[in-house]
N, C-alpha and C positions, 0 to 999 in steps of 0.2 A: 807706156811705160809702167811696169808693176809696182806696187807698193815696195816690193824688196829692191828692186831698182832702183826707186825714189829714196830709200832708206839709205842705202850705200852713197849716192848721188849727193847727199844731205854730209852724211858722216864724212864723206871725203872732202868737203868743203871745210867744212867744222876743225877736222883733225889739222888741216892744212893752214885754218885760222890761228889755231890754239897750240900746235906741236911744233919744235924746232928737233927736226930727224937729223940723224938718228935718234931715238927716243925708247926709255923702257915704256911699254904699255902694258896696261893692266887689261886682262879679260877677265870676265866673272860670269858664269854659266852654272844653271842649276841641270842637273838630271836627274832621272828618275833611276832606282836602283833594279829595275825588272830585269833588264837584260845586262849586258856589259857595256853600258855608256858610258861611263868613268873611263875604263880602258881605251874607249872608243878616243875621246878626247885626250888623254896622255897620249895616243900613238900618233895625234895630229901633231903633237910638239915634241914629238920624241927626235931625241939629237939636235936641238936648236938651241941648247943654254938655257931653256926656259924653266924658271922656279916655278912648281906647281905645287900648290896646298890644297886638300880636302880636306871637307867636314858634313861629316853626317847630320842631317836632319835628326831632331827628337826622335820623331817616329820611325826613323830609318829608311822611310819610302823615297827619300831623295838624298843628294849629295850634291853641295856646292861645291864647286872647281873654281879658284882663283888661279891665273897662270903669268906670271911678270915676264915678259919678252923684251929682249932690244930689237926693235926694228928699223929699217932703213928708210921707210916712206910709208906715206898713207896706202897706197896699192897694197903693201904687204899686211898691213893692217887688216883689211878688206878681205884678203884672201882666205885668211885663217878664219874668219868669220863665215864665210862660204862653204869652206871646208865643214866647219863645225855644224852648221844648218842642217846638213845631212843627216845628223844623228838622231835617231826616234826619241823625242820628245824633250827636246833640248830647249832650254830659255836663255838666252842672252840677258843680261843684265847691263 
């Protein structure tokens, strides 16, 4: 099992222990501004009803992206993390 698989397995257990679904879930990512990473993150959550807030770092090299989204279950939470992890340079908080 890879570290990512292990992370998602632990996250699923944690979510199911602490969250009553459907629930609002807050994603927080930091992405570099070198390419169109902010748009890529926004595209993942397009047409989902998500509330997306962005904030540039002081240097302008990074953007913090917060996404609030109502989700049905822990698998749905994890599916968005898996989509986001493909974005170059993204950091999940």
